[in-house]
C-alpha positions in Angstrom: 224.5 -85.4 -75.8 222.2 -85.9 -79.1 224.4 -87.2 -82.5 222.0 -89.4 -84.2 219.5 -88.2 -87.3 216.7 -89.1 -88.5 216.3 -89.4 -92.3 213.1 -89.4 -94.6 212.6 -89.8 -98.3 209.3 -89.4 -98.9 207.7 -91.3 -101.7 203.7 -90.8 -103.9 203.2 -94.1 -101.9 206.4 -95.3 -99.9 208.7 -93.9 -96.6 212.1 -95.1 -96.9 214.0 -94.0 -93.3 217.3 -94.5 -91.6 218.9 -93.8 -88.2 222.9 -92.9 -88.3 224.7 -91.7 -86.0 226.5 -88.6 -87.7 229.8 -89.1 -84.9 230.5 -92.8 -86.0 228.5 -92.8 -89.8 227.0 -95.6 -88.3 223.3 -96.7 -89.3 221.7 -98.1 -86.2 217.7 -98.9 -88.0 216.9 -99.1 -91.7 213.6 -99.3 -93.2 210.9 -98.5 -95.7 206.9 -97.9 -95.4 205.0 -99.2 -98.8 202.5 -99.4 -100.5 200.8 -96.4 -98.3 197.9 -95.5 -98.9 196.5 -99.1 -99.7 195.0 -101.5 -98.3 198.5 -103.9 -97.7 200.6 -101.2 -96.7 203.3 -102.8 -94.4 206.7 -101.0 -92.7 209.7 -103.1 -93.6 212.9 -102.4 -90.9 216.3 -104.1 -90.0 218.1 -103.2 -86.6 221.2 -105.0 -86.7 220.9 -108.4 -87.5 217.2 -108.1 -86.8 214.8 -107.8 -89.4 210.7 -107.5 -89.4 207.8 -107.0 -91.3 204.1 -105.9 -90.2 201.4 -104.6 -91.2 200.5 -101.1 -91.0 196.8 -100.3 -89.5 196.9 -96.4 -90.9 198.4 -96.7 -93.9 199.0 -92.9 -94.4 202.1 -91.4 -95.0 201.2 -90.1 -91.0 200.2 -93.1 -89.7 203.7 -94.2 -91.8 205.4 -92.1 -89.3 204.2 -92.5 -86.0 204.7 -96.7 -86.6 208.3 -95.3 -87.1 207.9 -93.6 -83.8 207.0 -96.6 -82.5 210.3 -97.9 -84.0 212.2 -95.7 -82.5 210.9 -95.9 -79.0 211.0 -99.7 -78.6 215.1 -99.8 -79.7 215.2 -96.5 -77.3 217.0 -94.5 -80.1 214.0 -91.9 -80.2 215.7 -89.7 -77.3 218.8 -90.0 -79.1 217.3 -88.2 -82.2 219.1 -83.9 -82.7 217.8 -83.6 -86.1 216.0 -85.0 -89.3 216.9 -84.8 -92.5 214.3 -84.7 -96.2 215.4 -85.4 -99.2 213.7 -83.5 -101.3 214.1 -83.9 -105.4 214.1 -80.6 -106.9 214.8 -77.4 -105.5 214.9 -75.6 -108.4 217.9 -72.6 -108.7 216.4 -71.6 -105.2 218.4 -74.4 -103.5 222.3 -74.8 -103.8 223.1 -76.7 -100.6 220.8 -78.1 -98.2 219.1 -75.3 -95.3 217.2 -76.4 -92.5 213.2 -76.2 -93.3 210.6 -72.8 -92.3 207.7 -71.8 -93.7 210.4 -69.9 -96.6 211.5 -73.0 -97.5 208.5 -74.7 -97.7 206.6 -72.5 -100.1 210.2 -72.8 -102.3 209.4 -76.7 -102.8 206.2 -76.0 -103.5 207.0 -73.5 -106.7 209.1 -76.3 -108.3 206.7 -79.0 -106.9 205.8 -78.0 -111.5 208.9 -79.5 -112.6 208.5 -83.1 -110.2 205.6 -83.6 -110.2 206.2 -86.8 -108.6 208.5 -85.9 -106.2 208.2 -82.9 -104.4 204.4 -83.1 -103.4 205.5 -86.7 -101.9 208.5 -85.1 -100.0 206.1 -82.8 -98.3 204.1 -84.4 -97.2 206.6 -86.0 -95.2 207.8 -82.7 -94.1 204.6 -81.4 -92.6 204.3 -84.9 -91.2 207.2 -84.8 -89.8 206.8 -81.3 -88.4 203.9 -82.1 -87.1 205.0 -85.2 -85.3 208.7 -84.0 -84.4 208.1 -80.7 -83.1 210.9 -78.8 -81.7 213.5 -80.5 -83.6 215.8 -79.4 -86.4 214.8 -80.2 -89.6 216.9 -80.1 -92.9 216.0 -80.1 -96.8 218.8 -82.1 -98.5 217.9 -80.9 -102.9 219.4 -83.6 -105.9 218.9 -80.8 -107.9 221.8 -78.1 -105.3 224.9 -80.2 -106.5 224.2 -79.5 -109.9 223.9 -75.2 -109.6 227.3 -75.1 -110.6 226.9 -76.5 -114.2 227.5 -73.5 -116.6 225.7 -71.6 -118.5 226.2 -73.4 -122.0 225.7 -76.3 -119.7 221.9 -75.8 -118.2 220.5 -73.8 -121.0 218.4 -74.7 -123.9 218.0 -73.7 -127.4 214.9 -72.5 -126.8 213.8 -68.9 -126.7 215.4 -67.5 -123.3 211.6 -66.1 -122.3 210.9 -69.6 -121.1 214.3 -70.0 -118.9 213.2 -66.3 -117.0 209.7 -66.8 -117.6 208.8 -70.4 -116.9 212.2 -71.6 -115.1 213.0 -73.5 -118.2 217.1 -75.0 -118.3 218.5 -78.3 -117.2 218.9 -79.3 -113.6 220.3 -82.4 -113.3 219.5 -85.0 -111.0 220.9 -87.9 -108.4 223.1 -84.6 -107.4 223.3 -86.0 -103.0 224.7 -89.1 -105.2 227.0 -87.9 -106.8 228.5 -85.6 -104.1 229.1 -88.5 -101.6 230.5 -90.7 -105.0 233.4 -87.9 -105.9 234.5 -87.4 -102.7 234.4 -90.7 -102.0 236.7 -91.3 -105.1 238.3 -88.4 -103.7 239.2 -90.0 -100.9 240.4 -93.5 -102.3 242.5 -92.0 -104.5 244.5 -90.0 -102.0 243.4 -86.1 -103.4 241.8 -83.6 -102.1 238.3 -82.9 -103.1 238.7 -79.5 -105.2 241.3 -81.2 -107.1 239.4 -84.3 -108.4 237.8 -84.9 -111.5 235.8 -87.6 -112.6 233.0 -88.9 -115.3 230.5 -90.8 -113.0 227.9 -92.8 -113.6 224.6 -93.4 -111.5 222.5 -96.5 -112.5 219.5 -97.7 -111.6 215.6 -97.2 -112.2 216.6 -94.0 -113.0 220.2 -93.2 -114.3 222.3 -90.4 -115.5 225.6 -89.7 -115.8 227.7 -86.4 -114.2 230.8 -84.6 -114.9 232.5 -83.9 -111.8 235.2 -81.0 -112.4 238.1 -80.4 -109.3 234.9 -81.4 -106.7 232.8 -80.2 -108.8 229.6 -80.9 -111.3 230.5 -79.2 -114.9 227.4 -81.4 -116.8 224.9 -84.1 -116.2 222.1 -85.7 -118.3 219.1 -85.4 -116.9 217.4 -82.1 -117.1 214.2 -80.1 -116.8 213.1 -83.6 -115.7 214.8 -86.8 -114.7 213.6 -88.0 -118.1 216.7 -86.8 -120.5 219.2 -88.6 -121.5 220.2 -91.8 -120.5 218.1 -95.0 -121.2 215.9 -95.9 -117.8 214.4 -98.9 -116.5 210.6 -96.9 -117.5 211.8 -94.2 -118.7 213.2 -93.8 -122.6 215.9 -90.7 -121.8 216.5 -89.0 -125.0 214.0 -89.2 -128.2 213.9 -87.0 -131.2 211.4 -84.1 -129.8 209.5 -84.1 -133.0 208.6 -87.5 -131.1 205.9 -84.9 -129.2 203.9 -84.1 -132.5 204.4 -87.0 -134.4 202.2 -89.4 -131.9 199.9 -86.8 -131.1 198.9 -86.5 -135.2 199.6 -90.1 -136.2 198.5 -91.6 -132.6 195.8 -88.9 -130.9 197.8 -89.5 -127.9 197.3 -86.0 -125.9 200.6 -84.6 -123.7 199.7 -86.8 -120.7 199.7 -89.9 -122.4 202.9 -88.6 -124.2 204.7 -88.2 -120.7 203.4 -91.3 -119.2 204.3 -93.5 -122.2 207.9 -91.6 -121.7 207.7 -91.9 -117.9 206.6 -95.5 -117.4 206.5 -97.8 -120.5 209.6 -97.2 -122.3 213.3 -97.9 -121.1 214.1 -101.2 -120.4 210.5 -102.7 -120.3 209.3 -100.4 -123.4 212.4 -101.9 -125.7 212.2 -105.8 -123.9 208.6 -106.0 -123.5 209.9 -107.9 -120.5 210.5 -106.3 -117.4 212.4 -103.1 -116.3 214.9 -104.5 -114.1 218.2 -105.4 -115.6 218.8 -108.0 -113.1 215.7 -110.5 -115.1 217.0 -109.4 -118.6 220.4 -110.3 -118.6 219.4 -113.5 -117.5 216.5 -113.4 -120.2 219.3 -112.8 -122.6 221.3 -115.3 -121.9 218.7 -117.6 -122.4 217.8 -116.3 -125.8 215.3 -113.6 -125.0 215.6 -110.6 -127.9 214.5 -108.2 -126.9 215.8 -108.4 -123.5 219.0 -108.7 -125.6 218.2 -105.1 -127.6 217.2 -103.6 -124.4 220.2 -104.0 -122.6 222.6 -103.6 -125.5 220.6 -100.0 -126.5 220.8 -99.1 -122.5 224.8 -100.4 -123.1 225.9 -97.5 -126.1 223.7 -95.0 -124.7 225.3 -94.9 -121.3 228.8 -95.4 -123.7 227.3 -92.6 -125.9 226.7 -89.7 -122.7 230.3 -91.1 -120.5 232.4 -89.9 -123.5 230.0 -87.3 -123.8 230.8 -86.1 -120.3 234.3 -86.2 -120.9 234.1 -82.8 -122.9 233.0 -81.3 -120.1 235.6 -83.2 -117.3 238.6 -83.0 -119.4 241.5 -85.0 -118.0 239.4 -86.8 -115.3 240.9 -89.1 -112.3 238.9 -91.9 -112.3 235.8 -93.3 -114.1 233.0 -94.2 -111.7 229.8 -96.7 -111.4 227.4 -96.7 -108.6 223.9 -96.6 -107.8 221.9 -100.2 -108.2 223.3 -101.3 -111.9 226.1 -99.9 -111.5 227.5 -101.7 -108.6 225.8 -104.8 -109.0 226.5 -105.5 -113.2 229.2 -106.6 -113.7 228.1 -107.0 -117.7 226.9 -104.3 -117.9 230.2 -102.6 -117.1 231.6 -104.4 -118.9 230.0 -103.7 -122.0 229.4 -100.2 -121.7 233.6 -100.1 -121.2 234.3 -101.7 -124.2 232.5 -99.3 -126.2 235.8 -96.7 -124.9 238.4 -98.5 -125.5 239.9 -95.8 -128.3 239.3 -93.5 -125.0 241.7 -95.5 -123.1 239.5 -97.8 -120.5 239.8 -101.4 -119.9 238.4 -103.6 -118.1 239.5 -106.5 -115.8 237.5 -108.8 -116.5 238.4 -111.0 -112.9 238.1 -107.5 -110.9 234.9 -106.9 -112.3 232.7 -109.5 -111.2 234.3 -109.4 -107.8 232.9 -105.9 -107.3 229.1 -106.8 -106.7 226.4 -107.4 -103.5 228.3 -104.2 -102.1 231.8 -105.2 -102.8 233.5 -101.6 -104.6 237.0 -101.6 -105.7 238.8 -100.6 -109.5 238.2 -102.8 -111.8 240.0 -101.5 -114.6 243.2 -103.8 -117.0 246.5 -102.4 -116.2 247.5 -99.4 -118.3 243.7 -97.7 -118.5 242.5 -94.7 -116.9 241.1 -96.1 -113.9 237.7 -97.2 -112.8 235.9 -97.1 -109.7 232.6 -99.0 -108.4 231.6 -97.4 -105.4 228.0 -98.2 -102.8 226.3 -95.2 -103.5 225.4 -93.6 -99.2 222.6 -91.2 -100.1 221.3 -91.0 -96.5 224.4 -91.1 -94.7 224.7 -87.5 -96.9 222.2 -86.2 -95.7 222.0 -86.8 -92.3 225.3 -85.4 -92.2 224.1 -81.6 -94.1 220.9 -82.1 -91.2 223.8 -82.9 -88.5 225.5 -79.2 -89.7 222.8 -77.4 -89.6 221.3 -78.4 -86.6 225.3 -78.3 -84.8 225.5 -81.5 -84.4 228.9 -81.3 -86.2 
């Protein structure tokens, strides 16, 4: 019986992939094709202890997938592929769970492209190419927005004319849902509670960052909104700003809507505040060496994070644990400690020794005695996508 699932996460200039056995949950092959549509396009992969990088003669998405097929044949994995799972950022209100892909699903993903113009078009390239390269294999889509479709109206409406919602879909959708689904289920397992009885506030911190309130296994609020720009300070995204800033920049600086959008998405956040880097690791080192911009950026990042963590406690109600995940959430003991320090009067305190250990793949409890539990959990979105695809394809 075939039990392996090929997971594809297609970006505008990259294609991340993994081959995961849905029964054992083990990854047999992982990799990344990057700098696609450029002369320097390359494919990096890892299988067991073997890691290799090779140039791509055809640096398109189709070329990357054909190269991946060659890797699968070489590794003897191609005959074991039972289905393909695709990550899709935006599913709008139409998708509340993962689905098998057909023309109607593709049409809906296209319809949502205006809400995620940097993501959904790239996903569609990956889906269409995979359908051509793997004819006959069941293929499924897992949506970052689906987990948040349980948010109540008071959480997802914006206070703007309702016609904008009814006619243009202007509402809060939320993202990182696949990660939140995995992490909340894993936290419930660790705490020995049924997922549907467990409540958490969870911070997914990376170049993109958000916080979600999960009450009895369901998302009831999150910090990202119509787009991934809302909420926390991020690597290059501003997060929350006064909406009046748009008119101010247009009037005072003569900036167009596209220029303002690029400024807030690509040149703000940690990068904009520090004037140095969007990488938290570089900023922590620079701040320790006295770089004022890095210090300001990190302090703002942690302060905004703490404010949103506190805010999501309103939605979540009494929680079983505070959760950290994502590249920064899993690896920056400093960020975790600084953010939680702002929350001491809410009953959260970090144990410095336990916190210091939880880096480079090591998860676990990091709270001090008497504190509400605080957990670091390594997310695994690829596994969730693989399990969804396997279930829809009848593998599980």
